[in-house]
KOLMAR-244055 format. One record per residue (C-alpha): x, z, y; residue in one letter. Coordinates in steps of 0.25 Angstrom, whole numbers, plus 5000, padded with zeros to 4 digits. Layout:
XZYa...
//
This chain:
510250245162m510250275148t509850165139q508850195128t508850135114a507650055117d508449995129d509649965121q508849895110t508149815121a509449785128d509949735114d508749645112h508849585126s510249565125a510049485112g510649585103r509349605095h509449515084s508549505072a509849485063a510349625066r509149715065p510049815057e510949825069a509849865078h509249965068l510550025066a510650045082a509250105081v509650205071d510850245079a510050265091r509050345084l510050435077v510650465090d509350495097r508850585085y510150665081p509250775075d508650685065i509450645053p510050505054e509450465041d508050505046e508250425059v508650305051r507550315042r506550325053v507150195059r507050125046r505650165044e505350105058e506149985055s505349965042a504049985049r504349865059l505049775049a503849685047g503649665062s503549515067p504349545079v505749605077t506449595090a506049735094f506049805080t507249895083a506649945096i505349975089l506050035077v506850125086e505650165095r504850205082a505950275076a506250355089r504850395090q504750445075r506150515077l505750585090a504450645083d505450715074r506250785084t
//
């Protein structure tokens, strides 16, 4: 069975690998997955969309699932462009 990006992020969280002290590492992994998923969209555009979604959720009181929510929102926006 193929593991999706959401599954991997959820696995990382449940295994204790999700840490508020390392949000950059999680978002870098989100960037890498998005770039791989949307090869027809320039990398800088993919990263810009992810950064916009991160900024949109930056003030959220609950941050445990921010990377998952950012990735889903960015995927939806990028999918609309393909």
